[in-house]
ChimeraX commands (.cxc) that place a marker at each C-alpha (Angstrom):
marker #1 position 136.79,244.61,9.87 radius 0.5
marker #1 position 134.28,246.16,7.53 radius 0.5
marker #1 position 130.83,245.17,6.39 radius 0.5
marker #1 position 128.28,242.91,7.97 radius 0.5
marker #1 position 129.26,240.04,10.23 radius 0.5
marker #1 position 128.59,236.52,9.01 radius 0.5
marker #1 position 126.39,234.02,10.85 radius 0.5
marker #1 position 129.59,232.24,11.88 radius 0.5
marker #1 position 131.06,235.41,13.41 radius 0.5
marker #1 position 127.85,236.30,15.25 radius 0.5
marker #1 position 127.53,232.76,16.59 radius 0.5
marker #1 position 131.14,232.83,17.82 radius 0.5
marker #1 position 130.53,236.20,19.51 radius 0.5
marker #1 position 127.46,234.86,21.32 radius 0.5
marker #1 position 129.23,231.68,22.41 radius 0.5
marker #1 position 132.18,233.69,23.70 radius 0.5
marker #1 position 129.93,235.93,25.80 radius 0.5
marker #1 position 128.05,232.92,27.22 radius 0.5
marker #1 position 131.21,230.92,27.94 radius 0.5
marker #1 position 131.05,231.62,31.69 radius 0.5
marker #1 position 127.27,232.01,31.73 radius 0.5
marker #1 position 125.27,235.08,30.79 radius 0.5
marker #1 position 121.69,236.30,30.74 radius 0.5
marker #1 position 119.98,237.02,27.42 radius 0.5
marker #1 position 120.19,240.80,27.83 radius 0.5
marker #1 position 123.93,240.62,28.49 radius 0.5
marker #1 position 124.51,238.38,25.45 radius 0.5
marker #1 position 122.48,240.63,23.17 radius 0.5
marker #1 position 124.29,243.73,24.41 radius 0.5
marker #1 position 127.83,242.29,24.25 radius 0.5
marker #1 position 127.26,240.63,20.85 radius 0.5
marker #1 position 125.80,243.88,19.49 radius 0.5
marker #1 position 122.43,242.44,18.44 radius 0.5
marker #1 position 118.80,243.39,18.88 radius 0.5
marker #1 position 116.52,241.10,20.89 radius 0.5
marker #1 position 114.67,239.70,17.86 radius 0.5
marker #1 position 117.87,238.67,16.07 radius 0.5
marker #1 position 119.42,237.56,19.36 radius 0.5
marker #1 position 116.53,235.18,20.04 radius 0.5
marker #1 position 116.90,233.67,16.57 radius 0.5
marker #1 position 120.59,232.96,17.16 radius 0.5
marker #1 position 120.10,231.71,20.72 radius 0.5
marker #1 position 117.42,229.26,19.55 radius 0.5
marker #1 position 119.65,228.06,16.69 radius 0.5
marker #1 position 122.68,227.59,18.95 radius 0.5
marker #1 position 120.64,225.70,21.56 radius 0.5
marker #1 position 119.15,223.46,18.87 radius 0.5
marker #1 position 122.67,222.77,17.55 radius 0.5
marker #1 position 123.92,221.77,20.99 radius 0.5
marker #1 position 126.42,224.65,21.15 radius 0.5
marker #1 position 124.58,226.54,23.87 radius 0.5
marker #1 position 122.63,225.43,26.93 radius 0.5
marker #1 position 119.52,227.48,27.55 radius 0.5
marker #1 position 118.08,228.68,30.81 radius 0.5
marker #1 position 116.31,226.10,32.95 radius 0.5
marker #1 position 114.03,226.42,35.95 radius 0.5
marker #1 position 114.78,229.52,37.97 radius 0.5
marker #1 position 118.13,230.21,36.32 radius 0.5
marker #1 position 117.95,232.58,33.37 radius 0.5
marker #1 position 121.56,231.95,32.40 radius 0.5
marker #1 position 122.80,230.68,29.03 radius 0.5
marker #1 position 126.04,228.68,28.98 radius 0.5
marker #1 position 128.30,227.59,26.16 radius 0.5
marker #1 position 128.58,223.79,25.97 radius 0.5
marker #1 position 131.82,221.86,25.35 radius 0.5
marker #1 position 130.74,221.58,21.71 radius 0.5
marker #1 position 130.33,225.37,21.71 radius 0.5
marker #1 position 133.82,225.84,23.14 radius 0.5
marker #1 position 135.14,223.64,20.30 radius 0.5
marker #1 position 133.28,225.90,17.85 radius 0.5
marker #1 position 134.96,229.00,19.32 radius 0.5
marker #1 position 138.39,227.34,19.13 radius 0.5
marker #1 position 137.87,226.20,15.51 radius 0.5
marker #1 position 136.59,229.66,14.57 radius 0.5
marker #1 position 139.63,231.42,16.03 radius 0.5
marker #1 position 141.98,228.83,14.50 radius 0.5
marker #1 position 140.48,229.34,11.05 radius 0.5
marker #1 position 140.61,233.11,11.46 radius 0.5
marker #1 position 144.30,232.90,12.37 radius 0.5
marker #1 position 144.96,230.51,9.47 radius 0.5
marker #1 position 143.34,232.85,6.95 radius 0.5
marker #1 position 145.12,235.95,8.27 radius 0.5
marker #1 position 147.75,237.06,5.75 radius 0.5
marker #1 position 151.24,236.39,7.04 radius 0.5
marker #1 position 152.71,239.27,5.04 radius 0.5
marker #1 position 150.27,242.13,4.56 radius 0.5
marker #1 position 150.65,244.06,1.32 radius 0.5
marker #1 position 151.98,247.53,1.98 radius 0.5
marker #1 position 151.52,250.56,-0.20 radius 0.5
marker #1 position 155.17,250.37,-1.32 radius 0.5
marker #1 position 154.81,246.73,-2.49 radius 0.5
marker #1 position 152.04,247.54,-4.98 radius 0.5
marker link #1:1,2 radius 0.2
marker link #1:2,3 radius 0.2
marker link #1:3,4 radius 0.2
marker link #1:4,5 radius 0.2
marker link #1:5,6 radius 0.2
marker link #1:6,7 radius 0.2
marker link #1:7,8 radius 0.2
marker link #1:8,9 radius 0.2
marker link #1:9,10 radius 0.2
marker link #1:10,11 radius 0.2
marker link #1:11,12 radius 0.2
marker link #1:12,13 radius 0.2
marker link #1:13,14 radius 0.2
marker link #1:14,15 radius 0.2
marker link #1:15,16 radius 0.2
marker link #1:16,17 radius 0.2
marker link #1:17,18 radius 0.2
marker link #1:18,19 radius 0.2
marker link #1:19,20 radius 0.2
marker link #1:20,21 radius 0.2
marker link #1:21,22 radius 0.2
marker link #1:22,23 radius 0.2
marker link #1:23,24 radius 0.2
marker link #1:24,25 radius 0.2
marker link #1:25,26 radius 0.2
marker link #1:26,27 radius 0.2
marker link #1:27,28 radius 0.2
marker link #1:28,29 radius 0.2
marker link #1:29,30 radius 0.2
marker link #1:30,31 radius 0.2
marker link #1:31,32 radius 0.2
marker link #1:32,33 radius 0.2
marker link #1:33,34 radius 0.2
marker link #1:34,35 radius 0.2
marker link #1:35,36 radius 0.2
marker link #1:36,37 radius 0.2
marker link #1:37,38 radius 0.2
marker link #1:38,39 radius 0.2
marker link #1:39,40 radius 0.2
marker link #1:40,41 radius 0.2
marker link #1:41,42 radius 0.2
marker link #1:42,43 radius 0.2
marker link #1:43,44 radius 0.2
marker link #1:44,45 radius 0.2
marker link #1:45,46 radius 0.2
marker link #1:46,47 radius 0.2
marker link #1:47,48 radius 0.2
marker link #1:48,49 radius 0.2
marker link #1:49,50 radius 0.2
marker link #1:50,51 radius 0.2
marker link #1:51,52 radius 0.2
marker link #1:52,53 radius 0.2
marker link #1:53,54 radius 0.2
marker link #1:54,55 radius 0.2
marker link #1:55,56 radius 0.2
marker link #1:56,57 radius 0.2
marker link #1:57,58 radius 0.2
marker link #1:58,59 radius 0.2
marker link #1:59,60 radius 0.2
marker link #1:60,61 radius 0.2
marker link #1:61,62 radius 0.2
marker link #1:62,63 radius 0.2
marker link #1:63,64 radius 0.2
marker link #1:64,65 radius 0.2
marker link #1:65,66 radius 0.2
marker link #1:66,67 radius 0.2
marker link #1:67,68 radius 0.2
marker link #1:68,69 radius 0.2
marker link #1:69,70 radius 0.2
marker link #1:70,71 radius 0.2
marker link #1:71,72 radius 0.2
marker link #1:72,73 radius 0.2
marker link #1:73,74 radius 0.2
marker link #1:74,75 radius 0.2
marker link #1:75,76 radius 0.2
marker link #1:76,77 radius 0.2
marker link #1:77,78 radius 0.2
marker link #1:78,79 radius 0.2
marker link #1:79,80 radius 0.2
marker link #1:80,81 radius 0.2
marker link #1:81,82 radius 0.2
marker link #1:82,83 radius 0.2
marker link #1:83,84 radius 0.2
marker link #1:84,85 radius 0.2
marker link #1:85,86 radius 0.2
marker link #1:86,87 radius 0.2
marker link #1:87,88 radius 0.2
marker link #1:88,89 radius 0.2
marker link #1:89,90 radius 0.2
marker link #1:90,91 radius 0.2
marker link #1:91,92 radius 0.2
view
């Protein structure tokens, strides 16, 4: 894939990393973000109910059921939009 990732793609990446629980540094690293941008996305995903933030002594973020639905819809749409018959050089 070329070019910049969309907000939807970045959000799906973050939710996938946090699916089994992850600390902020792990999410930022695995989603290929810097901490400033990562914080913006984490705050947005928490506010949207897609991600559960750290509480008390635990510094772990977890994807909510709504977040898992988001991941599933994202992958379903990606599969749906994937060309079923890619154009080859000989078909042009």
